C-alpha positions as CSV (number, residue, x, y, z in Angstrom):
1,M,184.6,-26.1,21.9
2,T,187.3,-28.7,22.6
3,R,186.6,-32.1,23.9
4,W,188.0,-31.4,27.3
5,V,185.9,-28.2,27.6
6,R,182.8,-30.1,26.7
7,A,183.6,-32.8,29.2
8,G,184.2,-30.2,31.9
9,V,180.9,-28.5,31.1
10,V,179.0,-31.8,31.3
11,A,180.7,-32.8,34.5
12,L,180.0,-29.4,36.1
13,A,176.3,-29.7,35.1
14,L,176.2,-33.2,36.6
15,A,177.8,-32.1,39.8
16,G,175.3,-29.2,40.1
17,M,172.3,-31.5,39.5
18,V,173.4,-34.0,42.1
19,A,174.1,-31.1,44.6
20,L,170.6,-29.7,44.0
21,S,169.2,-33.0,45.3
22,G,170.9,-32.2,48.6
23,V,169.3,-28.7,48.5
24,V,165.9,-30.2,48.0
25,L,166.3,-32.8,50.7
26,G,167.9,-30.3,53.1
27,R,164.6,-28.4,53.3
28,I,163.4,-30.9,55.9
29,F,166.7,-30.9,57.8
30,A,167.8,-28.6,60.6
31,G,170.8,-26.6,59.5
32,A,172.8,-26.8,56.3
33,L,175.1,-29.8,57.1
34,L,173.2,-32.3,54.9
35,T,173.3,-29.9,51.9
36,Q,177.0,-29.4,52.3
37,L,177.8,-33.1,52.6
38,V,175.7,-34.0,49.5
39,A,177.4,-31.2,47.6
40,G,180.8,-32.6,48.6
41,A,179.8,-36.0,47.5
42,A,178.7,-34.6,44.2
43,A,181.9,-32.8,43.6
44,G,184.1,-35.7,44.7
45,S,182.4,-38.4,42.7
46,V,182.1,-36.3,39.5
47,G,185.7,-35.0,39.9
48,V,187.1,-38.5,40.3
49,G,185.2,-39.7,37.2
50,L,186.4,-36.7,35.2
51,A,190.0,-37.1,36.3
52,A,190.1,-40.8,35.6
53,R,188.3,-40.8,32.3
54,R,191.4,-42.0,30.5
55,L,192.0,-44.9,32.9
56,P,190.6,-48.3,32.3
57,N,187.1,-49.1,33.7
58,W,188.4,-51.8,36.0
59,V,190.6,-49.1,37.7
60,V,188.0,-46.4,38.1
61,A,185.4,-48.5,40.0
62,P,187.7,-49.7,42.8
63,L,189.3,-46.2,43.1
64,S,185.9,-44.5,43.4
65,A,184.7,-47.2,45.9
66,V,187.8,-46.5,48.1
67,L,187.2,-42.7,47.9
68,L,183.5,-43.2,48.6
69,A,184.3,-45.2,51.8
70,A,186.7,-42.5,52.9
71,Y,184.2,-39.7,52.3
72,T,181.4,-41.6,54.0
73,V,183.6,-42.0,57.1
74,L,184.4,-38.3,57.0
75,A,180.7,-37.4,56.7
76,L,179.9,-39.7,59.6
77,K,182.7,-38.2,61.7
78,I,181.5,-34.6,61.0
79,S,177.9,-35.4,61.7
80,A,178.6,-37.4,64.8
81,D,180.7,-34.5,66.2
82,R,178.0,-32.0,65.4
83,A,175.3,-34.1,67.0
84,E,177.5,-35.2,69.9
85,T,176.6,-38.8,69.2
86,A,178.0,-41.3,71.7
87,G,180.0,-44.3,70.7
88,T,183.1,-45.3,68.7
89,L,183.2,-44.4,65.0
90,T,182.9,-48.1,64.1
91,E,179.8,-48.5,66.2
92,I,178.3,-45.4,64.7
93,A,179.1,-46.5,61.2
94,R,177.6,-50.0,61.7
95,D,174.4,-48.6,63.3
96,S,174.0,-45.9,60.6
97,L,174.4,-48.3,57.7
98,V,172.0,-50.8,59.1
99,N,169.3,-48.3,60.2
100,G,169.9,-45.4,57.9
101,I,166.8,-45.7,55.7
102,P,164.1,-46.4,58.4
103,R,165.5,-43.6,60.6
104,L,165.5,-41.1,57.8
105,L,161.9,-41.9,57.0
106,T,160.8,-41.9,60.6
107,A,162.8,-39.0,61.8
108,L,161.0,-36.0,63.3
109,I,160.9,-32.9,61.0
110,P,163.1,-30.8,61.1
111,V,165.5,-33.7,60.9
112,E,168.8,-33.3,62.7
113,A,171.9,-34.2,60.6
114,T,173.1,-37.2,62.5
115,P,175.1,-40.1,61.1
116,D,172.1,-42.3,60.6
117,T,170.2,-39.6,58.7
118,V,173.0,-38.4,56.4
119,V,174.7,-41.7,55.4
120,V,172.1,-42.7,52.8
121,P,171.9,-39.3,51.0
122,V,175.7,-39.1,50.9
123,I,176.2,-42.6,49.5
124,A,173.3,-42.1,47.0
125,A,174.7,-38.8,45.8
126,W,178.2,-40.3,45.3
127,L,176.9,-43.2,43.3
128,A,174.7,-41.0,41.2
129,G,177.6,-38.7,40.4
130,L,179.9,-41.6,39.6
131,A,177.4,-43.4,37.3
132,G,176.4,-40.2,35.5
133,T,180.0,-39.2,34.9
134,E,180.9,-42.7,33.5
135,I,178.0,-42.7,31.1
136,A,177.9,-39.0,30.1
137,V,181.7,-38.2,30.0
138,R,183.5,-41.5,29.4
139,A,180.8,-43.1,27.1
140,G,179.5,-39.8,25.6
141,R,175.9,-40.7,26.3
142,V,174.9,-37.4,27.9
143,L,171.2,-37.9,27.8
144,L,171.5,-41.3,29.4
145,G,174.1,-40.1,31.8
146,L,171.6,-37.5,33.2
147,L,169.2,-40.2,34.4
148,P,171.0,-41.1,37.7
149,A,171.0,-37.4,38.8
150,T,167.4,-37.1,37.7
151,A,166.4,-40.3,39.7
152,L,168.2,-38.9,42.8
153,Y,166.4,-35.6,42.5
154,A,163.1,-37.3,42.1
155,G,163.9,-39.4,45.1
156,A,164.7,-36.4,47.2
157,L,161.4,-34.8,46.2
158,Y,159.6,-38.0,47.2
159,V,161.3,-38.2,50.6
160,V,160.4,-34.6,51.4
161,G,156.8,-35.2,50.3
162,P,154.3,-32.6,51.7
163,N,156.6,-31.5,54.5
164,A,158.1,-28.5,52.7
165,D,157.2,-25.8,50.2
166,T,157.2,-26.4,46.4
167,A,160.7,-26.8,45.0
168,R,160.1,-24.4,42.1
169,W,163.4,-22.6,41.7
170,T,165.6,-25.6,42.4
171,T,163.7,-27.6,39.7
172,L,164.1,-24.8,37.2
173,V,167.8,-24.6,37.9
174,F,168.0,-28.4,37.6
175,A,166.3,-28.3,34.2
176,G,168.6,-25.5,33.1
177,L,171.7,-27.5,34.0
178,A,170.4,-30.5,32.1
179,V,169.8,-28.3,29.0
180,G,173.3,-26.9,29.3
181,A,174.8,-30.4,29.5
182,L,172.9,-31.5,26.4
183,A,173.8,-28.3,24.5
184,A,177.5,-28.7,25.3
185,S,177.5,-32.2,23.9
186,A,175.5,-31.2,20.7
187,R,178.6,-30.0,18.9
188,A,179.9,-33.5,18.8
189,V,177.1,-34.3,16.4
190,G,178.3,-32.0,13.7
191,Q,182.0,-32.9,13.5
192,P,183.5,-31.9,10.1
193,T,185.1,-35.3,9.8
194,L,181.8,-37.1,9.6
195,E,180.5,-38.3,6.3
196,A,177.5,-36.5,4.9
197,V,175.5,-39.8,5.1
198,Q,176.3,-40.0,8.8
199,G,175.1,-36.4,9.3
200,V,171.8,-37.2,7.6
201,R,171.4,-40.2,9.8
202,V,172.1,-38.2,12.9
203,R,169.6,-35.5,11.9
204,A,167.0,-38.1,11.1
205,S,167.5,-39.7,14.5
206,A,167.3,-36.3,16.2
207,A,164.0,-35.6,14.4
208,A,162.6,-39.0,15.4
209,A,163.6,-38.4,19.0
210,L,161.9,-34.9,18.8
211,V,158.7,-36.5,17.6
212,I,158.7,-39.0,20.4
213,V,159.3,-36.3,23.0
214,L,156.5,-34.2,21.6
215,G,154.2,-37.2,21.7
216,L,155.1,-37.9,25.3
217,I,154.5,-34.3,26.1
218,A,151.1,-34.4,24.5
219,A,150.1,-37.6,26.2
220,V,151.5,-37.1,29.7
221,G,151.6,-33.3,29.9
222,P,147.9,-32.9,30.9
223,W,148.2,-35.4,33.7
224,I,151.4,-33.8,35.0
225,G,149.8,-30.4,34.8
226,G,146.8,-31.7,36.8
227,R,149.1,-33.0,39.5
228,V,150.9,-29.7,40.1
229,G,148.5,-28.5,42.7
230,A,148.0,-31.9,44.3
231,T,149.5,-32.8,47.7
232,P,152.4,-35.2,47.3
233,V,152.4,-38.5,49.0
234,D,154.3,-38.7,52.3
235,P,156.5,-41.9,52.3
236,R,156.5,-41.9,56.1
237,R,153.1,-43.4,56.2
238,Y,154.5,-46.6,54.7
239,V,157.2,-46.9,57.4
240,E,156.2,-48.0,60.9
241,P,157.6,-45.5,63.5
242,P,159.2,-46.6,66.7
243,Q,156.6,-48.3,69.0
244,V,156.4,-48.6,72.8
245,D,156.7,-52.1,74.4
246,S,153.8,-53.7,76.1
247,L,155.3,-52.7,79.4
248,D,155.0,-49.0,78.4
249,E,151.7,-49.2,76.5
250,S,149.8,-48.5,79.8
251,P,152.2,-47.5,82.6
252,L,149.1,-46.8,84.7
253,N,149.1,-50.5,85.6
254,R,152.6,-50.1,87.2
255,I,151.4,-47.6,89.8
256,S,150.2,-50.3,92.2
257,G,153.4,-52.3,91.9
258,W,155.5,-49.2,92.7
259,A,153.2,-48.3,95.6
260,L,154.0,-51.7,97.2
261,R,157.8,-51.0,97.0
262,P,158.0,-47.3,97.7
263,R,161.7,-47.3,98.6
264,D,162.9,-48.8,95.4
265,P,165.1,-46.2,93.6
266,L,164.0,-45.6,90.1
267,L,166.2,-42.6,89.0
268,K,168.3,-39.7,90.1
269,V,167.8,-36.1,89.1
270,S,170.1,-33.0,89.3
271,P,168.7,-29.7,90.6
272,A,166.1,-28.4,88.2
273,A,167.6,-25.1,87.2
274,G,164.8,-22.6,86.5
275,A,162.1,-24.5,88.4
276,K,160.1,-22.9,91.3
277,G,159.0,-24.7,94.4
278,K,160.3,-27.7,96.3
279,V,158.9,-30.3,93.9
280,V,159.1,-30.6,90.1
281,R,156.8,-33.1,88.4
282,L,158.3,-35.3,85.7
283,R,156.1,-36.7,83.0
284,L,156.6,-40.3,82.0
285,A,153.6,-41.1,79.7
286,V,150.4,-39.5,78.5
287,L,147.4,-41.8,78.1
288,P,144.7,-40.3,75.9
289,D,142.8,-43.5,74.8
290,Y,140.4,-45.4,76.9
291,D,138.2,-48.3,75.8
292,G,136.6,-49.3,79.1
293,V,139.4,-51.6,80.0
294,T,142.8,-49.8,79.7
295,W,144.1,-46.3,79.4
296,R,146.7,-46.5,76.6
297,V,149.6,-44.3,75.3
298,G,148.5,-44.4,71.7
299,A,151.4,-42.1,70.6
300,T,153.2,-41.8,67.3
301,Y,156.9,-41.5,68.0
302,R,159.4,-40.1,65.5
303,N,163.2,-40.4,65.7
304,A,164.5,-37.0,66.9
305,G,167.8,-35.2,67.3
306,R,168.9,-33.1,70.2
307,V,166.7,-30.1,69.3
308,L,163.0,-31.0,69.4
309,P,160.3,-29.0,67.7
310,V,158.7,-26.3,69.9
311,L,155.0,-27.2,70.4
312,Q,152.3,-24.6,70.2
313,R,152.1,-22.5,73.3
314,P,148.7,-21.5,74.6
315,P,148.4,-17.7,74.6
316,D,147.5,-17.4,78.3
317,T,150.4,-19.4,79.8
318,T,153.6,-18.5,81.5
319,V,156.7,-20.4,80.3
320,A,159.7,-21.1,82.4
321,R,162.9,-22.7,81.0
322,V,164.0,-25.7,83.1
323,R,167.2,-27.7,82.7
324,Q,167.8,-31.0,84.5
325,D,170.1,-34.1,84.3
326,V,168.4,-37.5,84.7
327,T,170.2,-40.8,85.6
328,I,168.3,-44.0,85.3
329,D,168.5,-46.5,88.2
330,G,165.8,-49.1,88.6
331,L,163.2,-47.7,86.1
332,A,162.3,-50.3,83.4
333,G,160.8,-49.9,79.9
334,R,161.7,-47.4,77.2
335,L,159.8,-44.3,78.3
336,L,162.1,-41.4,79.4
337,P,160.8,-39.2,82.3
338,V,161.3,-35.5,81.7
339,V,160.0,-32.1,82.9
340,P,157.3,-31.2,80.4
341,T,157.6,-30.0,77.7
342,P,161.2,-31.0,76.4
343,T,162.8,-28.8,73.7
344,E,166.4,-30.2,73.8
345,V,167.8,-33.6,74.8
346,A,171.5,-34.5,75.0
347,G,173.2,-37.8,76.0
348,A,170.6,-40.2,74.6
349,R,169.0,-41.1,71.3
350,V,165.3,-40.4,71.5
351,A,162.0,-40.6,69.6
352,F,159.5,-37.8,70.3
353,D,155.7,-37.7,70.1
354,A,154.7,-34.1,69.2
355,A,151.1,-34.6,70.4
356,T,152.0,-35.3,74.0
357,G,155.6,-34.1,74.4
358,T,156.8,-37.5,75.6
359,L,160.0,-39.4,74.8
360,I,161.1,-43.0,74.4
361,G,164.6,-44.5,73.9
362,P,165.6,-46.9,71.1
363,D,166.3,-49.7,73.7
364,R,165.1,-50.6,77.2
365,L,166.5,-48.4,79.9
366,S,169.6,-49.6,81.7
367,P,171.0,-48.4,85.0
368,G,173.5,-45.6,84.5
369,L,172.0,-44.1,81.4
370,T,172.3,-40.3,81.8
371,Y,170.7,-37.6,79.7
372,S,170.2,-33.9,79.9
373,V,166.8,-32.2,79.2
374,T,165.9,-28.6,78.6
375,S,162.1,-28.1,78.9
376,E,159.6,-25.3,78.6
377,L,157.5,-25.6,81.8
378,Q,154.1,-24.0,81.0
379,T,151.9,-22.7,83.7
380,P,148.4,-21.6,82.7
381,D,146.7,-18.4,84.1
382,L,144.5,-20.1,86.7
383,N,142.5,-16.9,87.1
384,L,141.0,-17.5,83.7
385,L,139.8,-21.0,84.5
386,P,136.3,-20.2,85.9
387,T,135.2,-18.7,82.6
388,A,137.2,-20.9,80.3
389,E,135.4,-23.3,77.9
390,T,136.5,-26.6,76.5
391,P,137.0,-27.3,72.8
392,S,134.7,-29.6,70.8
393,G,134.6,-31.3,67.4
394,D,136.7,-33.9,65.7
395,A,140.0,-32.5,67.0
396,V,139.1,-33.5,70.5
397,A,136.9,-36.5,69.9
398,R,139.7,-38.8,71.0
399,Y,139.7,-37.2,74.5
400,L,135.9,-37.6,74.9
401,T,135.7,-41.3,73.9
402,V,134.9,-44.0,76.4
403,G,134.3,-47.7,75.9
404,A,130.8,-49.2,75.5
405,G,129.0,-50.4,78.6
406,V,129.5,-47.6,81.1
407,P,128.1,-48.9,84.4
408,D,124.8,-47.3,85.3
409,E,126.0,-46.2,88.8
410,I,129.0,-44.3,87.2
411,Q,126.7,-42.7,84.7
412,R,124.3,-41.6,87.4
413,L,127.1,-40.2,89.5
414,A,128.4,-38.2,86.5
415,D,125.0,-36.9,85.8
416,E,124.5,-35.8,89.4
417,L,127.9,-34.0,89.6
418,A,127.2,-32.1,86.3
419,Q,123.6,-31.3,87.2
420,D,124.1,-27.8,88.7
421,N,127.5,-27.1,87.2
422,G,127.1,-25.7,83.7
423,A,130.6,-24.2,83.4
424,A,133.4,-26.6,82.4
425,Y,135.6,-25.6,85.3
426,D,132.8,-26.0,87.8
427,R,132.2,-29.6,86.5
428,A,135.8,-30.4,86.8
429,M,136.0,-29.0,90.3
430,A,132.9,-30.9,91.4
431,I,134.4,-34.1,90.2
432,Q,137.7,-33.4,91.9
433,E,136.1,-32.4,95.2
434,F,133.8,-35.4,95.3
435,I,136.6,-37.9,94.7
436,A,139.0,-36.1,97.1
437,E,136.4,-36.1,99.9
438,H,135.1,-39.7,99.7
439,Y,137.9,-42.0,98.9
440,R,141.1,-43.2,100.7
441,R,144.6,-43.7,99.3
442,V,146.1,-47.0,100.2
443,A,149.3,-48.6,99.0
444,D,148.1,-52.2,98.7
445,A,145.0,-51.6,96.5
446,P,144.9,-54.1,93.5
447,S,145.8,-52.7,90.1
448,G,143.1,-52.1,87.6
449,H,141.1,-49.3,86.0
450,A,138.6,-51.2,83.8
451,Y,134.9,-50.5,84.4
452,P,134.5,-53.2,87.1
453,N,137.6,-51.9,88.9
454,L,136.4,-48.3,88.9
455,K,132.8,-49.3,89.9
456,F,134.2,-51.2,92.9
457,F,136.5,-48.3,93.7
458,L,133.6,-45.8,93.6
459,F,130.8,-47.8,95.2
460,G,132.3,-50.9,96.8
461,P,131.7,-51.5,100.5
462,R,134.5,-50.1,102.6
463,Q,134.7,-53.2,104.7
464,Q,135.5,-55.3,101.6
465,G,138.2,-53.0,100.2
466,G,136.0,-50.6,98.2
467,Q,136.3,-46.8,98.1
468,A,140.1,-47.1,98.4
469,G,142.9,-47.2,95.8
470,T,146.1,-45.8,94.5
471,S,146.5,-42.7,92.3
472,E,145.7,-45.1,89.4
473,Q,142.0,-45.3,90.4
474,F,141.8,-41.7,91.5
475,A,143.1,-40.3,88.2
476,A,141.2,-42.9,86.0
477,S,137.9,-42.2,87.8
478,F,138.3,-38.5,87.4
479,A,139.1,-38.7,83.7
480,L,136.2,-41.1,83.1
481,L,133.7,-39.0,84.9
482,A,135.1,-35.9,83.1
483,R,134.6,-37.5,79.7
484,I,131.0,-38.5,80.5
485,T,130.2,-34.9,81.5
486,G,131.7,-33.6,78.3
487,L,135.2,-32.5,79.4
488,P,138.1,-33.6,77.2
489,S,140.4,-35.4,79.5
490,R,143.4,-37.7,79.7
491,V,145.6,-39.5,82.3
492,V,149.3,-38.7,82.9
493,V,151.8,-40.9,84.7
494,G,154.9,-39.5,86.2
495,F,156.9,-38.7,89.3
496,D,157.2,-36.0,91.9
497,A,160.9,-35.2,92.0
498,P,162.7,-32.9,94.4
499,A,163.5,-29.7,92.7
500,A,166.8,-29.5,94.6
501,G,167.9,-32.9,93.1
502,G,168.2,-36.4,94.6
503,T,166.7,-39.8,94.3
504,V,163.2,-40.5,92.8
505,S,161.9,-43.7,94.3
506,A,158.9,-45.8,93.5
507,G,156.8,-44.1,96.2
508,N,157.1,-40.8,94.2
509,A,155.2,-42.3,91.2
510,I,151.8,-40.7,90.7
511,A,149.1,-40.5,88.1
512,W,147.0,-37.4,87.6
513,P,144.2,-36.3,85.3
514,E,144.3,-33.3,82.9
515,V,141.4,-31.4,81.2
516,L,141.8,-29.4,78.0
517,F,140.6,-25.8,78.0
518,D,140.5,-23.2,75.3
519,R,143.5,-20.8,75.4
520,L,144.9,-22.5,78.4
521,G,145.8,-26.0,77.1
522,W,145.9,-29.0,79.3
523,V,145.4,-28.2,83.0
524,A,146.2,-30.7,85.7
525,F,143.7,-31.5,88.5
526,D,144.4,-33.2,91.9
527,P,141.6,-35.6,93.0
528,M,143.8,-37.2,95.7
529,P,142.3,-37.2,99.3
530,K,142.8,-34.1,101.4
531,S,142.1,-35.8,104.8
532,K,142.8,-39.1,106.4
533,D,139.2,-39.8,107.3
534,P,137.1,-39.2,104.1
535,R,133.3,-39.5,104.3
536,P,131.8,-42.7,103.0
537,V,130.3,-42.2,99.6
538,E,126.9,-43.5,100.9
539,E,126.5,-40.4,102.9
540,D,126.3,-38.2,99.7
541,F,125.4,-40.5,96.9
542,R,123.3,-43.6,96.8
543,P,122.9,-45.4,93.5
544,K,119.2,-45.7,92.6
545,P,117.9,-49.1,93.5
546,A,116.6,-51.4,90.8
547,P,112.8,-51.1,90.2
548,P,110.9,-53.5,92.5
549,T,109.4,-56.6,91.0
550,T,105.8,-57.5,91.4
551,P,105.4,-59.3,94.8
552,P,104.0,-62.8,94.7
553,A,100.4,-63.3,95.7
554,P,100.0,-64.3,99.4
555,P,99.1,-67.9,100.0
556,S,95.5,-68.7,100.6
557,A,94.3,-69.8,104.0
558,P,94.3,-73.6,104.5
559,S,91.0,-75.4,104.2
560,E,89.9,-78.4,106.0
561,T,88.1,-79.8,102.9
562,P,90.5,-80.9,100.3
563,P,89.9,-79.4,96.8
564,S,88.3,-81.5,94.2
565,S,91.4,-81.5,92.2
566,A,93.5,-83.0,94.9
567,P,95.0,-86.4,94.2
568,P,93.3,-89.4,95.8
569,T,94.8,-90.6,99.0
570,V,97.0,-93.6,98.6
571,M,97.0,-96.2,101.4
572,A,100.4,-97.5,102.5
573,A,100.9,-101.2,101.8
574,P,101.5,-103.3,104.8
575,P,105.2,-104.1,105.4
576,G,106.3,-107.5,104.1
577,P,109.5,-109.5,104.2
578,G,112.5,-107.8,102.6
579,P,116.4,-107.8,102.4
580,S,118.3,-107.7,105.7
581,A,120.0,-104.6,107.0
582,A,123.5,-105.9,106.2
583,V,122.5,-106.4,102.5
584,V,120.9,-102.9,102.3
585,A,124.0,-101.3,103.9
586,G,126.4,-103.2,101.6
587,G,124.4,-102.2,98.5
588,A,124.2,-98.6,99.6
589,S,128.0,-98.5,100.2
590,G,128.7,-100.0,96.8
591,S,126.4,-97.5,95.2
592,V,128.1,-94.6,96.9
593,L,131.5,-95.9,95.8
594,L,130.3,-96.3,92.3
595,L,128.9,-92.8,92.3
596,L,132.1,-91.3,93.7
597,A,134.2,-93.2,91.1
598,A,131.9,-92.0,88.4
599,A,132.0,-88.4,89.7
600,A,135.8,-88.5,89.9
601,G,136.1,-89.9,86.3
602,A,133.7,-87.2,85.1
603,I,135.8,-84.5,86.8
604,V,139.0,-85.8,85.3
605,L,137.4,-85.8,81.8
606,M,136.0,-82.3,82.3
607,R,139.4,-81.1,83.5
608,Q,141.1,-82.6,80.5
609,S,138.5,-81.0,78.2
610,L,138.9,-77.7,79.9
611,R,142.7,-77.8,79.4
612,R,142.3,-78.7,75.7
613,R,139.8,-75.9,75.2
614,R,142.0,-73.4,76.9
615,L,145.2,-74.3,75.0
616,S,143.9,-75.1,71.5
617,A,140.5,-73.4,70.9
618,G,139.9,-69.8,69.9
619,T,142.2,-67.0,68.8
620,P,145.8,-66.6,69.9
621,D,144.6,-64.2,72.6
622,D,142.1,-66.8,73.9
623,R,144.8,-69.5,74.0
624,I,147.2,-67.3,75.9
625,T,144.5,-66.3,78.4
626,G,143.7,-70.0,78.8
627,A,147.4,-70.8,79.4
628,W,147.5,-68.1,82.1
629,S,144.4,-69.6,83.7
630,E,146.1,-73.0,83.8
631,F,149.1,-71.4,85.5
632,T,147.0,-69.6,88.1
633,D,144.8,-72.6,88.8
634,A,147.9,-74.7,89.4
635,L,149.1,-72.2,92.0
636,R,145.7,-72.3,93.8
637,L,145.8,-76.1,93.8
638,A,149.3,-76.0,95.3
639,G,148.0,-73.7,98.1
640,R,149.8,-70.6,96.8
641,P,147.2,-68.5,94.9
642,V,148.4,-65.4,93.1
643,P,147.7,-62.3,95.1
644,P,145.2,-60.2,93.0
645,H,147.3,-57.0,93.1
646,L,150.3,-58.5,91.3
647,A,150.9,-57.7,87.7
648,A,151.9,-60.5,85.3
649,T,155.6,-60.0,85.7
650,E,155.3,-59.9,89.5
651,A,153.1,-63.0,89.5
652,A,155.7,-64.9,87.5
653,A,158.4,-63.8,89.9
654,Y,156.2,-64.9,92.8
655,A,155.6,-68.3,91.1
656,E,159.3,-68.8,90.3
657,S,160.4,-68.3,93.9
658,D,160.8,-72.1,94.2
659,A,164.1,-73.0,92.6
660,G,164.2,-75.5,89.8
661,L,160.8,-74.7,88.2
662,P,160.5,-74.0,84.5
663,P,160.7,-70.3,83.3
664,L,157.6,-68.3,82.5
665,G,159.0,-65.6,80.3
666,D,157.0,-66.4,77.1
667,L,153.8,-66.8,79.1
668,V,154.3,-63.4,80.8
669,A,155.1,-61.7,77.4
670,G,152.0,-63.3,75.9
671,I,149.6,-62.2,78.7
672,N,151.0,-58.6,78.6
673,T,150.5,-58.6,74.8
674,V,146.9,-59.7,75.3
675,G,146.3,-57.1,78.0
676,F,148.0,-54.1,76.3
677,A,147.9,-54.9,72.6
678,P,144.8,-57.0,72.0
679,G,144.8,-58.9,68.7
680,S,148.5,-58.6,68.0
681,A,149.5,-62.0,69.4
682,D,150.2,-64.8,66.8
683,D,149.9,-68.6,66.9
684,G,153.6,-69.0,67.6
685,Q,153.4,-66.8,70.7
686,A,150.2,-68.7,71.9
687,A,152.0,-72.1,71.4
688,R,155.0,-70.9,73.4
689,A,152.9,-69.5,76.2
690,G,150.8,-72.8,76.4
691,G,154.0,-74.9,76.4
692,Q,155.5,-73.0,79.3
693,A,152.2,-73.1,81.2
694,V,151.9,-76.9,80.8
695,A,155.6,-77.5,81.7
696,Y,155.3,-75.3,84.8
697,V,152.0,-77.0,85.9
698,D,153.5,-80.5,85.5
699,A,156.7,-79.6,87.3
700,L,154.7,-78.1,90.2
701,R,152.4,-81.1,90.4
702,A,155.3,-83.5,90.4
703,R,156.7,-82.0,93.6
704,R,153.6,-83.0,95.6
705,S,153.2,-86.2,97.5
706,W,151.3,-89.1,95.8
707,W,148.1,-88.5,97.5
708,R,148.3,-84.7,96.8
709,R,148.9,-85.5,93.1
710,L,145.8,-87.7,93.2
711,W,143.7,-85.0,94.8
712,W,145.2,-82.5,92.3
713,T,143.8,-84.7,89.5
714,V,140.3,-85.0,90.8
715,H,139.9,-81.5,92.4
716,P,136.8,-79.9,91.0
717,G,138.0,-76.4,91.8
718,P,139.3,-75.4,88.3
719,L,135.9,-76.1,86.8
720,R,134.2,-73.8,89.3
721,W,137.0,-71.1,89.1
722,S,136.6,-71.2,85.3
723,R,133.0,-70.3,85.4
724,R,133.6,-67.4,87.7
725,R,136.1,-65.7,85.3
């Protein structure tokens, strides 16, 4: 076998080994584009190395780098055209090179061959082929030259992890190519021109190497054999997938703000092709987690391509294919509203949560963003609901969990509603009818769905604002009562959009509850009021009063004879000469002034201590909450208290309506972090929030007259307000 033939065989084996890495990795990709691009990189890199084996090393490296850049651009162009990725080629290349690794490891399987998911495998394949060719063909170190291709193959197996079947045949072919490359190079050992001594040395070296290999097999073989049936590690668990912002962690809090501005345009939709009826419901977020304070998204989003995985369809449902274009107008955040459940998305890069079928974008939404969605609208067979059961066990424990400390009144109401309703559907309907018949929907109800908020909504006096709320309280109350009665439930936030297309405004925002049934999946319920004059809850449900305390013993009748234990009568001393009335009045006035001065000094010291405690004591969450209290107390002292229904962002806008006051962005971001992601704030964020609060308070106080500033300093209100919180 001539030297050129041996070099060609080794190069061919190397190219095949590198290409097999693309075959292995392509098992988690949709389509064959990734495999084809890796095979092209393998052929190009090995071919360049083989053709330039006679050129100096300093020429080969720059030449291969130029060709690698050209091939990478070609691969990005092909994948961008296939995936219909928006943007210029320069923007696509920059984004792919910066984010290629994390997006490959967080992409939803099957992975679409987009520029950012193919760029890393293509570059790695080219470098492995080039390095292997230089070492095996140019330097003649074939065994060492196989290491780059082997490392690339092992890396592909690691990235795939447990997400595909065993790569048995590709591994056997890979090993066969490696053996072929070594066999082709073996003739070089026995050249007739070698001295006999050299032949002996070579054979001795080969024997020593064989002994070492056999020893490694004996030592490591049993461990490798034991790992054959083990489940491989998924590297995706070490990479944090895309996360929602604090604004989107609980969109339920935004319902009240939208209700106050019902005419604000949020998005525009095209006619929903395939939908029936006049209204189609868009899903924005699914909230399955409740801790007694907040309903949260709790989703795991994975970067996805245009084609989304088809979720499991319940057997007793009707599926309609709906297509719609959505254009963002005033909607904020990253969540993308869609008709459930999306199967294809075009026009926007998205991340997808397979558990809820919801989408987020990589960046905050901006006006003008347009995307097209094709969805499978699933409608359960409602005739099966009366006999349907709800699932149980660890799989649905998440949808039955409530926070500790359920108010007794809510627990007793749930018990009463479930008392004569053994079937799951009967319990759900009893809860729906009770809420729909007894509560009013109002636009100006304050936001909140923690236990105290829901207790006031369910049982508060009507004349004080109780028994009225937005869809936030209706949906949250239904879901809480459902969980207490053993029904797996969740809250969904979305919009009622015209099926014929048009503008979706803030007034179309709505929250609704869903219950999970066997064979039917998630079924939506509607606890919203059916009449404008609902019955007061006191007519049908009265919380049991607290057990009476033992009444005090009645006082005994008065007796004319004083008891023996009565103290002896003290005779008043006759009046004598004393200080004049003017002296007494002057002393009393001085004492009063001293007492007032002492009280004012004590209040000032206590106020200063309260500020230090708020801004420097406790966890970052405590300090951010304290900074927010300083901010709200200042507005109360200025005669402009924050309305209770405003969210943090709205409260900041309300406070910044006076021009020239310091900004409050860090303070708002901090309080939203505390509210929607407790424990995630750090010391730096707490310090920035406190600094902004102090700057705002000082600037607001400086605008008052001198006597108002003095009254501001000694006002005892913040001490009393602090105790009430």
